[in-house]
C-alpha positions as CSV (number, residue, x, y, z in Angstrom):
1,M,-41.1,24.0,55.9
2,I,-44.8,24.2,55.2
3,E,-47.1,21.4,54.2
4,G,-48.3,21.2,50.6
5,S,-49.3,18.8,48.0
6,C,-48.0,17.5,44.7
7,L,-50.3,16.9,41.9
8,R,-49.1,14.7,39.0
9,I,-51.1,14.3,35.8
10,Y,-50.2,11.4,33.4
11,L,-50.9,11.8,29.8
12,T,-49.4,11.4,26.2
13,E,-48.3,13.9,23.6
14,S,-51.4,13.0,21.5
15,S,-54.0,13.6,24.4
16,R,-56.4,16.3,23.8
17,I,-58.6,18.3,26.2
18,D,-61.4,20.6,25.1
19,G,-60.1,20.5,21.6
20,K,-56.5,21.6,22.4
21,P,-53.4,19.5,23.1
22,A,-53.8,18.3,26.7
23,M,-50.5,19.7,27.9
24,E,-51.5,23.2,26.7
25,A,-55.0,22.8,28.1
26,I,-53.7,21.5,31.5
27,L,-51.1,24.3,31.8
28,D,-53.9,26.9,31.2
29,L,-56.0,25.3,33.8
30,C,-53.1,25.4,36.3
31,R,-52.5,29.0,35.5
32,N,-56.2,29.8,35.9
33,A,-56.2,28.0,39.2
34,G,-53.3,30.2,40.4
35,L,-50.8,27.3,40.8
36,R,-47.2,28.0,41.0
37,G,-44.4,25.5,40.6
38,V,-45.8,23.6,37.5
39,S,-43.5,21.5,35.3
40,V,-43.9,19.4,32.3
41,V,-41.6,16.2,31.9
42,R,-41.5,14.3,28.7
43,G,-40.8,10.6,29.1
44,I,-38.4,8.6,26.9
45,E,-40.5,5.5,27.2
46,G,-43.7,4.4,28.9
47,M,-46.5,1.9,28.9
48,G,-50.0,3.2,28.3
49,S,-53.3,2.2,30.0
50,H,-53.8,-0.5,27.3
51,G,-50.3,-2.0,27.7
52,D,-48.9,-0.4,24.6
53,V,-45.3,0.7,24.8
54,H,-44.4,4.3,23.7
55,S,-40.7,4.6,23.1
56,T,-38.0,6.9,21.6
57,S,-36.0,4.0,20.5
58,F,-34.8,4.0,16.9
59,L,-36.7,0.9,16.0
60,A,-40.0,2.2,17.7
61,L,-40.2,5.8,17.0
62,S,-43.2,7.2,18.6
63,S,-45.0,10.6,18.3
64,D,-47.1,9.7,21.3
65,L,-44.6,9.8,24.2
66,P,-45.6,10.0,27.8
67,L,-45.9,13.4,29.5
68,L,-46.1,14.2,33.2
69,I,-47.4,17.5,34.5
70,E,-46.5,18.1,38.0
71,A,-47.6,20.9,40.2
72,I,-46.3,21.5,43.8
73,D,-48.1,24.1,45.8
74,T,-50.1,24.5,49.0
75,S,-52.7,21.8,49.7
76,D,-55.5,24.4,49.4
77,R,-54.4,25.6,46.0
78,I,-54.0,22.0,44.7
79,E,-57.4,21.0,45.9
80,T,-59.0,24.1,44.4
81,A,-57.1,23.4,41.1
82,L,-58.4,19.9,41.1
83,Q,-61.9,20.9,41.5
84,L,-61.6,23.3,38.5
85,M,-59.7,20.5,36.4
86,R,-61.8,17.4,37.1
87,P,-64.5,18.2,34.5
88,H,-61.8,18.6,31.8
89,L,-59.3,15.8,32.6
90,G,-61.2,13.1,30.9
91,E,-59.2,9.8,31.2
92,C,-55.9,11.5,32.3
93,L,-54.6,9.6,35.4
94,T,-54.0,11.9,38.4
95,A,-52.1,11.4,41.6
96,V,-51.9,13.6,44.6
97,W,-49.8,13.2,47.8
98,P,-48.6,15.4,50.6
99,V,-45.1,17.1,50.5
100,S,-43.1,19.4,52.6
101,L,-42.3,22.7,50.9
102,M,-39.0,24.4,51.5
103,R,-37.1,27.0,49.6
104,N,-33.9,27.9,51.4
105,G,-34.4,31.2,53.3
106,E,-37.9,31.8,51.9
107,L,-40.5,29.4,53.3
108,D,-38.7,28.3,56.4
109,G,-38.8,31.8,58.1
110,N,-35.0,32.2,57.8
111,D,-35.0,35.0,55.3
């Protein structure tokens, strides 16, 4: 196993960055930063920064559901990506924490 970092960016479907949908803009920034292992997850319900609930329930159909963009890579790549992204992220909440990276037979030296 090698040590890495996980970067998670919290936003909503209606979020925009640099005039584009935030999800698209952040994925472009991740690609430009050379990150690998990037996923987008669409939430079924969430509470925004102002306490408002976004839900897929039938009674409260929302077109502004929560999105999570998660990137797992080496700590150096995550830090470089964050430096490139910070000026563009606006009010998006970000979290970073250490992870151990392992892909059976690839990263652990047991090819």
